[in-house]
MIMIKE-220563 format. One record per residue: residue number from 1; residue in one letter; x, y, z of N, C-alpha, C in turn. Coordinates in steps of 0.001 Angstrom, whole numbers. Last residue first. Example, Ala and Ser with C-alpha at 12.3 -4.5 7.8 and 13.67 -1.06 7.14 Angstrom:
BEGIN
+-----+------+---------+---------+---------+---------+---------+---------+---------+---------+---------+
! pos ! code !      nX !      nY !      nZ !     caX !     caY !     caZ !      cX !      cY !      cZ !
+-----+------+---------+---------+---------+---------+---------+---------+---------+---------+---------+
!   2 !    s !   12850 !   -2250 !    7080 !   13670 !   -1060 !    7140 !   12900 !      30 !    7870 !
!   1 !    a !   13190 !   -5690 !    7800 !   12300 !   -4500 !    7800 !   13200 !   -3300 !    7800 !
+-----+------+---------+---------+---------+---------+---------+---------+---------+---------+---------+
! end
This chain:
BEGIN
+-----+------+---------+---------+---------+---------+---------+---------+---------+---------+---------+
! pos ! code !      nX !      nY !      nZ !     caX !     caY !     caZ !      cX !      cY !      cZ !
+-----+------+---------+---------+---------+---------+---------+---------+---------+---------+---------+
! 200 !    l !  108487 ! -159653 !  134755 !  108076 ! -158671 !  133749 !  109061 ! -157526 !  133740 !
! 199 !    y !  109894 ! -161248 !  136467 !  108968 ! -161879 !  135533 !  108587 ! -160925 !  134418 !
! 198 !    q !  113360 ! -160878 !  137039 !  112014 ! -160343 !  137123 !  111126 ! -161009 !  136076 !
! 197 !    g !  115137 ! -164003 !  137310 !  115028 ! -162551 !  137246 !  113593 ! -162109 !  137391 !
! 196 !    t !  116418 ! -166535 !  139323 !  115337 ! -166124 !  138435 !  115235 ! -164617 !  138480 !
! 195 !    n !  119856 ! -167406 !  139248 !  118744 ! -166738 !  139908 !  117662 ! -166427 !  138893 !
! 194 !    h !  121010 ! -170582 !  138219 !  120854 ! -169162 !  137930 !  119678 ! -168619 !  138725 !
! 193 !    g !  121512 ! -173344 !  138247 !  122073 ! -172510 !  139293 !  121984 ! -171035 !  139014 !
! 192 !    e !  120390 ! -175090 !  136595 !  121656 ! -174541 !  136146 !  122248 ! -173577 !  137161 !
! 191 !    g !  118804 ! -176845 !  139183 !  118946 ! -176663 !  137733 !  120322 ! -176144 !  137416 !
! 190 !    g !  118420 ! -177448 !  141777 !  118559 ! -176046 !  141448 !  118752 ! -175795 !  139983 !
! 189 !    g !  118298 ! -179919 !  142831 !  117166 ! -179532 !  141986 !  117245 ! -178090 !  141556 !
! 188 !    p !  119882 ! -179103 !  145852 !  119466 ! -180113 !  144872 !  118246 ! -179624 !  144101 !
! 187 !    q !  121495 ! -175900 !  145922 !  120607 ! -176885 !  146499 !  120214 ! -177884 !  145431 !
! 186 !    g !  122887 ! -173893 !  144700 !  123615 ! -174783 !  145593 !  122749 ! -175814 !  146260 !
! 185 !    i !  120115 ! -171800 !  144530 !  121512 ! -171986 !  144175 !  122175 ! -172896 !  145198 !
! 184 !    g !  117107 ! -173718 !  145228 !  117812 ! -172508 !  144845 !  119250 ! -172826 !  144494 !
! 183 !    p !  113829 ! -175169 !  145268 !  115283 ! -175304 !  145177 !  115925 ! -174016 !  144717 !
! 182 !    m !  111327 ! -174107 !  147594 !  111759 ! -174238 !  146216 !  113269 ! -174372 !  146192 !
! 181 !    g !  110664 ! -173598 !  150205 !  110046 ! -174753 !  149583 !  110457 ! -174977 !  148156 !
! 180 !    p !  111118 ! -170110 !  149867 !  110860 ! -171252 !  150740 !  110128 ! -172366 !  150019 !
! 179 !    v !  113411 ! -169045 !  147498 !  111998 ! -169064 !  147828 !  111720 ! -170280 !  148686 !
! 178 !    v !  116414 ! -167536 !  148231 !  115739 ! -168799 !  147962 !  114286 ! -168683 !  148378 !
! 177 !    g !  118169 ! -165479 !  148756 !  117232 ! -165306 !  147652 !  116490 ! -166570 !  147297 !
! 176 !    g !  119628 ! -165903 !  150995 !  120269 ! -166164 !  149715 !  119324 ! -166076 !  148543 !
! 175 !    p !  116891 ! -166927 !  153006 !  118289 ! -166486 !  152905 !  118876 ! -166832 !  151547 !
! 174 !    g !  113764 ! -166731 !  151150 !  114559 ! -167013 !  152332 !  115964 ! -166493 !  152162 !
! 173 !    s !  111053 ! -164720 !  149936 !  112290 ! -165472 !  149739 !  112992 ! -165668 !  151065 !
! 172 !    p !  107975 ! -164053 !  148334 !  108732 ! -164230 !  149580 !  109953 ! -165099 !  149347 !
! 171 !    l !  107940 ! -161939 !  145460 !  107710 ! -163263 !  146004 !  108533 ! -163442 !  147272 !
! 170 !    a !  107761 ! -159497 !  144105 !  107964 ! -159508 !  145547 !  107612 ! -160852 !  146153 !
! 169 !    q !  107164 ! -159736 !  141483 !  108535 ! -159386 !  141805 !  108815 ! -159533 !  143285 !
! 168 !    r !  104471 ! -160312 !  141571 !  105379 ! -161313 !  141021 !  106820 ! -161027 !  141395 !
! 167 !    g !  103441 ! -157970 !  142667 !  103275 ! -159226 !  143386 !  104209 ! -160298 !  142880 !
! 166 !    g !  104044 ! -156100 !  140688 !  104669 ! -155994 !  141995 !  104572 ! -157281 !  142780 !
! 165 !    r !  102357 ! -156999 !  138626 !  103806 ! -156996 !  138441 !  104524 ! -156948 !  139779 !
! 164 !    m !   99881 ! -156617 !  139867 !  100273 ! -157954 !  139416 !  101776 ! -158041 !  139234 !
! 163 !    q !   99962 ! -153866 !  140303 !   99858 ! -154771 !  141443 !  100280 ! -156186 !  141063 !
! 162 !    e !  100026 ! -152953 !  137677 !  101171 ! -152691 !  138549 !  101154 ! -153597 !  139772 !
! 161 !    l !   97483 ! -153805 !  136844 !   98677 ! -154331 !  136189 !   99906 ! -154128 !  137059 !
! 160 !    q !   95844 ! -152278 !  138537 !   95792 ! -153735 !  138609 !   97031 ! -154359 !  137985 !
! 159 !    v !   96508 ! -149713 !  137673 !   96776 ! -150100 !  139062 !   96802 ! -151612 !  139191 !
! 158 !    r !   95568 ! -149903 !  135026 !   96991 ! -149645 !  135281 !   97373 ! -150057 !  136700 !
! 157 !    a !   92831 ! -150285 !  135408 !   93613 ! -151337 !  134756 !   95102 ! -151155 !  135016 !
! 156 !    a !   92177 ! -147840 !  136611 !   91963 ! -149086 !  137343 !   92789 ! -150221 !  136745 !
! 155 !    m !   92830 ! -146089 !  134516 !   93520 ! -145985 !  135797 !   93384 ! -147271 !  136599 !
! 154 !    q !   91014 ! -146926 !  132511 !   92459 ! -146986 !  132289 !   93223 ! -146979 !  133609 !
! 153 !    q !   88594 ! -146329 !  133775 !   88888 ! -147707 !  133393 !   90378 ! -147903 !  133173 !
! 152 !    a !   88800 ! -143560 !  133968 !   88718 ! -144358 !  135192 !   89052 ! -145816 !  134914 !
! 151 !    v !   88792 ! -142968 !  131224 !   89955 ! -142615 !  132044 !   89964 ! -143434 !  133328 !
! 150 !    l !   86231 ! -143887 !  130539 !   87403 ! -144515 !  129934 !   88670 ! -144207 !  130730 !
! 149 !    a !   84632 ! -142131 !  132033 !   84576 ! -143564 !  132311 !   85786 ! -144292 !  131737 !
! 148 !    a !   85293 ! -139701 !  130818 !   85583 ! -139900 !  132238 !   85590 ! -141383 !  132593 !
! 147 !    q !   84336 ! -140181 !  128208 !   85758 ! -139922 !  128435 !   86134 ! -140175 !  129887 !
! 146 !    i !   81593 ! -140458 !  128727 !   82340 ! -141576 !  128157 !   83829 ! -141401 !  128407 !
! 145 !    g !   80990 ! -137882 !  129709 !   80798 ! -139059 !  130546 !   81577 ! -140262 !  130050 !
! 144 !    h !   81569 ! -136319 !  127453 !   82294 ! -136092 !  128707 !   82207 ! -137332 !  129595 !
! 143 !    f !   79645 ! -137307 !  125711 !   81047 ! -137593 !  125439 !   81924 ! -137322 !  126656 !
! 142 !    l !   77310 ! -136342 !  127031 !   77479 ! -137766 !  126742 !   78946 ! -138106 !  126535 !
! 141 !    g !   77720 ! -133595 !  127003 !   77680 ! -134299 !  128281 !   77882 ! -135795 !  128104 !
! 140 !    e !   77509 ! -133206 !  124260 !   78785 ! -132929 !  124911 !   78848 ! -133598 !  126277 !
! 139 !    l !   74805 ! -133917 !  123919 !   75849 ! -134688 !  123255 !   77210 ! -134456 !  123907 !
! 138 !    w !   73569 ! -131906 !  125453 !   73375 ! -133314 !  125798 !   74470 ! -134177 !  125181 !
! 137 !    g !   74348 ! -129579 !  124086 !   74762 ! -129793 !  125474 !   74635 ! -131245 !  125894 !
! 136 !    v !   73040 ! -130013 !  121645 !   74503 ! -129922 !  121679 !   75013 ! -130178 !  123095 !
! 135 !    l !   70370 ! -129945 !  122560 !   70902 ! -131156 !  121944 !   72429 ! -131159 !  121954 !
! 134 !    q !   70184 ! -127328 !  123570 !   69892 ! -128475 !  124426 !   70525 ! -129745 !  123865 !
! 133 !    a !   70719 ! -125821 !  121294 !   71643 ! -125754 !  122432 !   71429 ! -126931 !  123376 !
! 132 !    h !   68461 ! -126458 !  119730 !   69800 ! -126829 !  119270 !   70796 ! -126837 !  120428 !
! 131 !    a !   66409 ! -125392 !  121374 !   66407 ! -126810 !  120992 !   67792 ! -127268 !  120557 !
! 130 !    i !   67163 ! -122668 !  121561 !   67041 ! -123495 !  122768 !   67130 ! -124978 !  122421 !
! 129 !    r !   67072 ! -121910 !  118874 !   68328 ! -121809 !  119624 !   68293 ! -122695 !  120863 !
! 128 !    l !   64354 ! -122350 !  118290 !   65387 ! -123110 !  117587 !   66709 ! -123081 !  118347 !
! 127 !    e !   63164 ! -120456 !  119965 !   62867 ! -121882 !  120143 !   63930 ! -122750 !  119476 !
! 126 !    g !   64214 ! -118093 !  118839 !   64518 ! -118454 !  120221 !   64273 ! -119930 !  120483 !
! 125 !    e !   63045 ! -118090 !  116359 !   64496 ! -118246 !  116441 !   64915 ! -118632 !  117854 !
! 124 !    s !   60032 ! -120127 !  116466 !   60758 ! -118862 !  116531 !   62259 ! -119132 !  116586 !
! 123 !    p !   58717 ! -122481 !  114103 !   59269 ! -122140 !  115413 !   60004 ! -120808 !  115360 !
! 122 !    a !   55760 ! -121991 !  112170 !   57218 ! -122109 !  112200 !   57735 ! -121746 !  113588 !
! 121 !    k !   52794 ! -123843 !  113083 !   53517 ! -122617 !  112738 !   55017 ! -122864 !  112818 !
! 120 !    d !   51666 ! -126250 !  113752 !   50838 ! -125307 !  113000 !   51554 ! -124018 !  112626 !
! 119 !    e !   53255 ! -127841 !  115340 !   53140 ! -128196 !  113928 !   52433 ! -127125 !  113102 !
! 118 !    a !   55735 ! -126976 !  117710 !   54337 ! -126852 !  117277 !   54256 ! -127080 !  115770 !
! 117 !    f !   58258 ! -129485 !  118354 !   57834 ! -128134 !  117990 !   56343 ! -128145 !  117646 !
! 116 !    p !   58716 ! -131765 !  121147 !   58369 ! -131445 !  119747 !   58032 ! -129966 !  119563 !
! 115 !    l !   61589 ! -132262 !  123154 !   60208 ! -131790 !  123083 !   59879 ! -131371 !  121654 !
! 114 !    s !   63592 ! -134615 !  124301 !   63355 ! -133903 !  123035 !   61883 ! -133521 !  122929 !
! 113 !    i !   63785 ! -136177 !  126540 !   64169 ! -134767 !  126670 !   63889 ! -133955 !  125406 !
! 112 !    r !   62915 ! -138735 !  125733 !   62236 ! -138041 !  126832 !   62546 ! -136545 !  126860 !
! 111 !    e !   64695 ! -139434 !  123719 !   63270 ! -139316 !  123401 !   62543 ! -138505 !  124474 !
! 110 !    l !   67039 ! -139658 !  125159 !   66925 ! -138606 !  124150 !   65473 ! -138370 !  123769 !
! 109 !    e !   66392 ! -141932 !  126691 !   66655 ! -140648 !  127346 !   66498 ! -139487 !  126363 !
! 108 !    d !   66133 ! -143887 !  124710 !   64982 ! -143554 !  125551 !   65174 ! -142195 !  126219 !
! 107 !    r !   68743 ! -143905 !  123724 !   67630 ! -143557 !  122836 !   66416 ! -143123 !  123652 !
! 106 !    l !   70095 ! -144834 !  125940 !   70299 ! -143448 !  125525 !   69228 ! -142994 !  124542 !
! 105 !    e !   69209 ! -147463 !  126023 !   68930 ! -146596 !  127165 !   69126 ! -145120 !  126824 !
! 104 !    p !   70110 ! -148528 !  123486 !   68679 ! -148353 !  123794 !   68399 ! -147402 !  124949 !
! 103 !    a !   72851 ! -146565 !  122113 !   72340 ! -147732 !  122820 !   70890 ! -147471 !  123243 !
! 102 !    l !   72778 ! -144862 !  118912 !   72907 ! -144918 !  120363 !   72389 ! -146235 !  120919 !
! 101 !    g !   72249 ! -144444 !  116259 !   73640 ! -144673 !  116640 !   73863 ! -144834 !  118117 !
! 100 !    e !   69573 ! -143916 !  116026 !   70072 ! -145131 !  115380 !   71506 ! -145450 !  115793 !
!  99 !    k !   69318 ! -141441 !  117214 !   68821 ! -142614 !  117935 !   69354 ! -143908 !  117338 !
!  98 !    l !   70219 ! -139744 !  115194 !   71029 ! -139955 !  116395 !   70606 ! -141222 !  117129 !
!  97 !    e !   68066 ! -139754 !  113419 !   69329 ! -140363 !  113012 !   70222 ! -140643 !  114217 !
!  96 !    v !   66163 ! -138363 !  114979 !   65878 ! -139719 !  114492 !   67173 ! -140440 !  114125 !
!  95 !    i !   67506 ! -135941 !  115265 !   67223 ! -136748 !  116452 !   66927 ! -138191 !  116059 !
!  94 !    s !   67497 ! -135046 !  112639 !   68777 ! -135329 !  113297 !   68574 ! -136201 !  114528 !
!  93 !    r !   64836 ! -134516 !  112183 !   65458 ! -135629 !  111475 !   66776 ! -136025 !  112128 !
!  92 !    e !   64512 ! -132283 !  113813 !   63740 ! -133491 !  114090 !   64355 ! -134705 !  113410 !
!  91 !    h !   66325 ! -130501 !  112547 !   66467 ! -130852 !  113961 !   65752 ! -132166 !  114272 !
!  90 !    i !   65247 ! -130283 !  109984 !   66602 ! -130821 !  110164 !   66800 ! -131288 !  111598 !
!  89 !    e !   62766 ! -129127 !  110586 !   62825 ! -130438 !  109934 !   64190 ! -131085 !  110126 !
!  88 !    r !   63637 ! -126680 !  111678 !   62862 ! -127621 !  112488 !   62930 ! -129024 !  111895 !
!  87 !    m !   64885 ! -125543 !  109460 !   65669 ! -125840 !  110660 !   64946 ! -126849 !  111550 !
!  86 !    r !   62658 ! -125179 !  107835 !   63701 ! -126108 !  107413 !   64574 ! -126507 !  108611 !
!  85 !    n !   61308 ! -123238 !  109327 !   60676 ! -124543 !  109094 !   61711 ! -125585 !  108675 !
!  84 !    r !   63171 ! -121191 !  109125 !   62888 ! -121760 !  110443 !   62197 ! -123114 !  110312 !
!  83 !    s !   63056 ! -120657 !  106386 !   64315 ! -121120 !  106981 !   64073 ! -121769 !  108339 !
!  82 !    a !   60414 ! -119766 !  106126 !   60859 ! -120962 !  105399 !   62137 ! -121529 !  106013 !
!  81 !    d !   60440 ! -117425 !  107723 !   59609 ! -118574 !  108081 !   60080 ! -119858 !  107407 !
!  80 !    d !   63915 ! -116320 !  108036 !   62513 ! -116161 !  107659 !   61739 ! -117435 !  108001 !
!  79 !    l !   66257 ! -115378 !  110550 !   65742 ! -116384 !  109624 !   64286 ! -116087 !  109295 !
!  78 !    p !   69176 ! -113355 !  111204 !   67734 ! -113616 !  111315 !   67266 ! -114581 !  110227 !
!  77 !    a !   72352 ! -114840 !  112101 !   71523 ! -113992 !  111228 !   70054 ! -114320 !  111436 !
!  76 !    a !   73703 ! -116284 !  114152 !   74419 ! -115309 !  113323 !   73499 ! -114356 !  112567 !
!  75 !    k !   72224 ! -118200 !  115464 !   72681 ! -117036 !  116231 !   73179 ! -115912 !  115323 !
!  74 !    v !   71883 ! -120052 !  113461 !   70697 ! -119417 !  114033 !   71081 ! -118158 !  114800 !
!  73 !    e !   74544 ! -120822 !  113079 !   73826 ! -120136 !  112003 !   72590 ! -119403 !  112536 !
!  72 !    e !   75112 ! -122137 !  115463 !   75851 ! -120915 !  115134 !   75137 ! -120116 !  114044 !
!  71 !    l !   73399 ! -124295 !  115161 !   73190 ! -123367 !  116268 !   73903 ! -122046 !  116008 !
!  70 !    l !   74618 ! -125580 !  113030 !   73293 ! -124983 !  112843 !   72985 ! -123977 !  113951 !
!  69 !    q !   76913 ! -126529 !  114306 !   77042 ! -125511 !  113260 !   75703 ! -124816 !  112996 !
!  68 !    k !   75750 ! -128414 !  116006 !   76507 ! -127299 !  116579 !   76666 ! -126172 !  115565 !
!  67 !    i !   74702 ! -130171 !  114155 !   73788 ! -129432 !  115029 !   74492 ! -128232 !  115644 !
!  66 !    m !   77128 ! -131158 !  113075 !   76171 ! -130442 !  112230 !   75222 ! -129596 !  113072 !
!  65 !    s !   78263 ! -132463 !  115256 !   78967 ! -131321 !  114660 !   78027 ! -130490 !  113794 !
!  64 !    g !   76324 ! -134471 !  115606 !   76583 ! -133498 !  116656 !   77284 ! -132263 !  116130 !
!  63 !    i !   76619 ! -135905 !  113234 !   75359 ! -135203 !  113495 !   75550 ! -134149 !  114577 !
!  62 !    r !   79250 ! -136876 !  113605 !   78894 ! -136051 !  112440 !   77629 ! -135240 !  112701 !
!  61 !    m !   79032 ! -138374 !  115975 !   79943 ! -137230 !  115902 !   79556 ! -136300 !  114754 !
!  60 !    v !   77255 ! -140369 !  115201 !   76857 ! -139443 !  116260 !   77725 ! -138194 !  116240 !
!  59 !    k !   78898 ! -141642 !  113294 !   77617 ! -141044 !  112896 !   77157 ! -140018 !  113926 !
!  58 !    a !   80997 ! -142562 !  114884 !   81263 ! -141624 !  113794 !   79985 ! -140911 !  113359 !
!  57 !    p !   79739 ! -144396 !  116733 !   80364 ! -143138 !  117175 !   80546 ! -142122 !  116059 !
!  56 !    q !   77326 ! -146283 !  117075 !   77904 ! -145751 !  115835 !   78545 ! -144393 !  116141 !
!  55 !    e !   76749 ! -146834 !  119719 !   76968 ! -147953 !  118817 !   77589 ! -147519 !  117492 !
!  54 !    v !   77473 ! -145808 !  122727 !   77390 ! -145207 !  121391 !   77751 ! -146285 !  120380 !
!  53 !    l !   77740 ! -147513 !  124836 !   76610 ! -146588 !  124850 !   76408 ! -145935 !  123491 !
!  52 !    r !   80054 ! -148889 !  124712 !   78872 ! -149553 !  124171 !   77651 ! -148642 !  124150 !
!  51 !    t !   81961 ! -147484 !  126058 !   81934 ! -147329 !  124606 !   80715 ! -148000 !  123984 !
!  50 !    p !   81762 ! -148251 !  128740 !   81169 ! -146975 !  128310 !   81072 ! -146820 !  126805 !
!  49 !    d !   80752 ! -151258 !  129927 !   81719 ! -150693 !  129000 !   81139 ! -149398 !  128442 !
!  48 !    e !   79839 ! -151253 !  133332 !   79418 ! -151273 !  131932 !   80488 ! -150647 !  131067 !
!  47 !    g !   80589 ! -153376 !  136164 !   80344 ! -152124 !  135468 !   79952 ! -152343 !  134017 !
!  46 !    q !   81666 ! -156482 !  135952 !   81934 ! -155310 !  136766 !   81730 ! -154056 !  135929 !
!  45 !    g !   81372 ! -158535 !  134183 !   80369 ! -158412 !  135228 !   80550 ! -157188 !  136081 !
!  44 !    e !   83543 ! -158537 !  132580 !   82313 ! -157996 !  132009 !   81222 ! -157841 !  133053 !
!  43 !    d !   86613 ! -157572 !  133505 !   85540 ! -158443 !  133963 !   84222 ! -157855 !  133496 !
!  42 !    t !   89181 ! -157262 !  131052 !   88192 ! -156675 !  131946 !   87134 ! -157703 !  132293 !
!  41 !    q !   92542 ! -157980 !  130844 !   91213 ! -158474 !  130531 !   90232 ! -157902 !  131543 !
!  40 !    m !   94997 ! -155682 !  129818 !   94296 ! -156335 !  130911 !   92946 ! -156809 !  130401 !
!  39 !    t !   98274 ! -155088 !  128522 !   96832 ! -155239 !  128337 !   96256 ! -155979 !  129526 !
!  38 !    g !  100889 ! -152565 !  128424 !  100353 ! -153895 !  128657 !   98865 ! -153918 !  128376 !
!  37 !    i !  101677 ! -150091 !  127733 !  102589 ! -150842 !  128597 !  102070 ! -152237 !  128901 !
!  36 !    p !  101654 ! -147822 !  125024 !  101023 ! -148957 !  125697 !  102041 ! -149750 !  126498 !
!  35 !    r !  102590 ! -144406 !  125678 !  102862 ! -145687 !  125028 !  102165 ! -146823 !  125774 !
!  34 !    g !  102290 ! -142076 !  127073 !  101358 ! -142323 !  125984 !  101581 ! -143633 !  125262 !
!  33 !    d !  103799 ! -141778 !  129286 !  104355 ! -141227 !  128052 !  103461 ! -141470 !  126846 !
!  32 !    p !  102405 ! -143138 !  131277 !  102414 ! -141667 !  131302 !  102937 ! -141043 !  130018 !
!  31 !    g !  100869 ! -145935 !  129414 !  101729 ! -145323 !  130410 !  101691 ! -143815 !  130349 !
!  30 !    v !   97862 ! -147664 !  129017 !   98780 ! -146678 !  128460 !   99565 ! -146033 !  129585 !
!  29 !    v !   96529 ! -150786 !  128447 !   96988 ! -149874 !  129489 !   98067 ! -148977 !  128906 !
!  28 !    v !   93737 ! -151791 !  126819 !   95147 ! -151486 !  126576 !   95570 ! -150436 !  127594 !
!  27 !    v !   91506 ! -154219 !  127832 !   91863 ! -152812 !  127988 !   93351 ! -152672 !  127742 !
!  26 !    t !   89119 ! -156429 !  126543 !   90530 ! -156130 !  126731 !   90745 ! -154632 !  126818 !
!  25 !    g !   86556 ! -157036 !  125760 !   86977 ! -157473 !  127080 !   88414 ! -157162 !  127390 !
!  24 !    s !   86239 ! -156170 !  123171 !   85506 ! -155444 !  124196 !   85945 ! -155839 !  125589 !
!  23 !    h !   87293 ! -156991 !  120795 !   88224 ! -156641 !  121852 !   87524 ! -155935 !  122995 !
!  22 !    g !   85652 ! -157376 !  118628 !   86230 ! -158556 !  119237 !   87177 ! -158252 !  120365 !
!  21 !    s !   84245 ! -155523 !  117216 !   85695 ! -155483 !  117099 !   86356 ! -156701 !  117703 !
!  20 !    e !   81589 ! -155625 !  117739 !   82014 ! -156135 !  116450 !   83531 ! -156209 !  116338 !
!  19 !    d !   81298 ! -154450 !  120203 !   80951 ! -155855 !  120100 !   81451 ! -156453 !  118802 !
!  18 !    p !   81950 ! -151787 !  119743 !   82918 ! -152635 !  120409 !   82604 ! -154109 !  120274 !
!  17 !    g !   80746 ! -151015 !  116365 !   80752 ! -150907 !  117814 !   81742 ! -151871 !  118414 !
!  16 !    p !   82071 ! -149507 !  113425 !   81671 ! -150702 !  114149 !   81737 ! -150469 !  115640 !
!  15 !    e !   83079 ! -146786 !  112817 !   81671 ! -147126 !  112766 !   81323 ! -148374 !  113573 !
!  14 !    d !   85319 ! -144904 !  114771 !   85099 ! -146052 !  113906 !   83643 ! -146434 !  113968 !
!  13 !    n !   85968 ! -142920 !  116541 !   85367 ! -142516 !  115276 !   85209 ! -143672 !  114310 !
!  12 !    q !   87289 ! -142888 !  118924 !   85921 ! -143349 !  118918 !   85230 ! -143003 !  117614 !
!  11 !    g !   89827 ! -141946 !  119501 !   89682 ! -143198 !  118767 !   88279 ! -143741 !  118761 !
!  10 !    a !   90211 ! -139499 !  120548 !   90430 ! -140621 !  121463 !   90181 ! -141953 !  120797 !
!   9 !    s !   89404 ! -137751 !  118640 !   90842 ! -137980 !  118758 !   91151 ! -139140 !  119676 !
!   8 !    r !   86641 ! -137829 !  119206 !   87135 ! -138309 !  117916 !   88619 ! -138632 !  118011 !
!   7 !    a !   86606 ! -136692 !  121727 !   86162 ! -138072 !  121573 !   86640 ! -138654 !  120261 !
!   6 !    e !   87435 ! -134122 !  121114 !   88283 ! -134966 !  121944 !   87897 ! -136428 !  121809 !
!   5 !    t !   85215 ! -133240 !  119690 !   86492 ! -133369 !  118993 !   87441 ! -134255 !  119768 !
!   4 !    m !   83361 ! -133247 !  121764 !   83118 ! -134111 !  120609 !   84385 ! -134292 !  119792 !
!   3 !    p !   84431 ! -131399 !  123640 !   84335 ! -132814 !  123970 !   84124 ! -133714 !  122774 !
!   2 !    d !   86754 ! -129090 !  122004 !   85473 ! -129433 !  122585 !   85371 ! -130935 !  122784 !
!   1 !    m !   89778 ! -127582 !  122944 !   89159 ! -128632 !  122111 !   87857 ! -129082 !  122766 !
+-----+------+---------+---------+---------+---------+---------+---------+---------+---------+---------+
! end
């Protein structure tokens, strides 16, 4: 499965960006079996939310898939001048549309790496293949980076959640399971005399 398809299956195919969903500060922690085991609030001051780099994921996915298919078409059969001119127009328009779905820093990067075709003649098939392959490679690298950042975010949140759970379960206790300074079984203020179980 290619990176763009993996990104779609990872739930990045909704048009609204994270800022519009209202959950940009919450990470759903997923266990080894794929089921959610809890949620953690992320510190917005630590790092950057990788999903914010692509403001319109579905649009970027569609254009990326189209460019990939165009690359296959260029490889499959020879193109005449009219076809190569049309390919150039589609390529240039695709870059414009891609910029609308990306964060400002990615727009600037895409602008820097996208070299224009010569205006006085139709691009060669080799030029089209290089341009399409460059754009497909850049998009796949983008989604690889987002996936890696999301995995790292998940792992960090899972470790933090496990540490919080472990810390609550491992409260210091005295003889008989009594927490120092707190009433326990058989002591005044012990309430109903039941041991406190695990917090989580």
